[in-house]
C-alpha positions, 0 to 999 in steps of 0.5 A: 534537531537531528544534525548530520553529525548524528548520522551513524558512520557505522552500519556500512557493511551489508548484513549477512543474508542481505540482498544481491547487488543491483549488478548481480540482479541485472546479470541474473535477469539478462541471462535467464529465460523467465516463464513470466515477466511482470512489468509494474511493482504496484500491489497488483503486479507484486501479488501476481508475481508472488502467486506465480512464484508460489506455483513454481514458475520462474518469475521476474518483476521490474518497476521503473520506480520504487515498489509501491512507488505510485498508487499503491502507497497513495491509498486510504490505507484501509482494508475494508468491505466497502460499506457504500457498495451496499447502496448499489445492491452489491451484497456478494461483492461486500461479502467477498471483500470482508472475506479477504479483509479478515484473511489478511488482517487475521491470518496473512498479515496480522502484524501489518493490519489493525482493527479500526472502529468507524463512526458514521455521523448522522446529522440533521438534514444529511443525505441519510437517516439514522434508521437507514444507516443503522440498518446498513451497518448491521447488514455490513457487520452481518456480511462479515459474520459479525467478526468485528462486532454488531453494527449499531447506533451510538449516542452523540455524547458517547461518540464525542468521548472517543472522538473529542474533535467530533462536531456535535451540532445537529448530530442526531446519532452515530452508526458504528461498524468495524474494518481494518487499517494498514500502512500500504507501503509496508504491506506491499514491501512485505509482499515483495519479500514473500515473492522473493522468498518464493523464488522471484527475481525483482528489481526496482528503478528499472525502466522499460524502454522497449519490448522484445518480439519473436515472430510478432509475439512479445517475448521480453523487454529492454530495460535501463537501470535508472540508478546506474544507466546500465541497459539490459534485457529480460527474455520471458515466455509471457509478459504481464503489463501491470503498470497501473496508470501507465498500462496503456502507455505500455500497450502502445509499445506493443501496438501503436494503434491500441485503443485506450482501455482505462480511465483514471480518477485522482484521489487526494489525501491530507495528513495532519497532526492530531490535536487530541487522541482519536479512539475511532475513525469518522466516515462522513457521508457527503452525498448519496454516494460519497463518504469522506474519511478522517482516520487516526493513522501513524499517530497522525490524522489522515483526511480524504479522499477526492474522486475526479477524472484525471487526464494528465501525465500520471507521473505528474499527479499532485495535490492542488489547492482545490483538492486541499480546500475540498478535503478540508471543507468536506471534513468540516461537516463532522470535525471541529475547526481547530483540528482542520487548521492548515498549520497542522498539515504535514504532508499531502499525497495523491494517487490514481485509481485505474477504472474501466474505460467508459462514460459516467461519474468516476465516483460511481464507477466499479472498482473492478480489474480490467484484463486485456490481451494485445496483438503481441500476446502481452497480457495487461491487467489494471484496477481492483482494490487493495483489500482484495490484492491476494484475490486479484493475484489468484485471478490473474494467475487463473487467467494466465493458466487458461490462455490458448496454447499454454504459453507458461507451459504445464509443468507448474502448480495450478494457483487453485492448489496453493495454500489459501492463507499463506502468511507474509514474512514477519507474521507474529502477534505485534503486541508480543513482539513489542513486549519482547523488544522492550524486555530483551534490550541490551543489558549494559545499554539503554532499553528501546523506547516503547514507541519505537518497539510498538512501531517496529512490531507493527511494521516488521512483525518478527523481523523487528528482531533483526533490526533490534540486533543491528541496533544492539551491535551498533549503538549509533544505529539505535538512535532516533532518526528524528526526536519526534518520530519512533524510527531509528537509524537501524531501519535505514541500514535494514532498508538498504540491505534487505528492502531494496531502498535506493533513494532517500524517498524510498526510505523516508516516504515508503519504508519509514514514516518520516515524510508523512510526519513532515520530518524529512528535513534536508539534514535527515535526507542527506544522512539517509543518502550517505548511509545508502551509498555506504 
């Protein structure tokens, strides 16, 4: 077990090229007048800030918590076309989703996304027949231009070889298709880095306490730094409310009488230790509309998700006993009992989907982006899907460009002229990066472990070499944080100096995988906090 004595005492001085201090950032935010202030550091706000900064606008981005600290790090971790949308005839939507998925996984962030084969089991008495699902996965792969192979049917025996825990009783056939997977928190952080590289100024853990008005127009925000208590303000020509589940809360700051614009749906997930290797994911139909996923992810198994209306405080969303029972019961349709033991659960998390306001079952509601303009000129945007995060950023920018009176001015590049597939920082072939990390280790010292090299390569891409250099310069930083996880202490120092980590949860939950593995012990948490204060 890792103890406090194993926490590195070195690595206390920020590395060259590290981030400005929070005080410096607050000073910069309070003294400048920005073209665009984005409130909300989920992927929607991050993507908009990235595209706005690329356009040459002076952009500020703030969030009351951490970047991707809520819904954006509580997804099913998929970049996917949306197989279930074919049922509703949304062929164009699926094709558009596939286009974005392929762009992200192949050209924008191949170091952060990986292809994943899906098995869709067809059981006797199930909601869909083999012929229907076989035709469905063929059409799905056709809309992806067969870039992930041809959707087809597989025998139960062959599927069970790849997924030993697959329940084969009454299993008639298995439909096969391809999509992609990611670590959503890492993808979001790399997009923040891209926005900053393009010129944006960002600050997490900065809560909006009020809005600034000039002649009835929203022209900025008052903020409080949650880490220091310092209060400051930001002035901007245009304010974008991208606070996700809190979007109506901020709209009421602009107009106390603002009518609700959204509703919320809770999606809960469980993370379990795997009892055997999984070479494919399972997507099991529960009824005509819903699918439950079992996804090999981060050496674990991710199960979910639920979909039910949520009316409580967004900050208090959690996984209940009812959620846990539902996820395990639905997983049991296609997974053997030994893999579903509660003793294997290492972590549970829930996020809130933002849906257009209105009646009806949340599971059937469209995952579309809602854009509204308030009486004070603040633009509010919410909803959408992770897969299309770049498209949403471009769409919001087009909306901003078309606003009456051109509040952003006209002296900037239109989003339509920007590069269509600008890569995220660290872009590289992860297999090549992992190989280099293993080959180029320090001559006198021990070489990097293979699982650590693979982990770094698939979470940082070529930026892994910066972390490796820190570990080479300080052997203490080369040690594992926990013996059962691939992460090393250099990642904590790197998160502090280059990735805006302020709290132990920032590091353990979103910049590493210690929490989801169930390994964020009190001792490790204390060690991380010590390093963050250094």
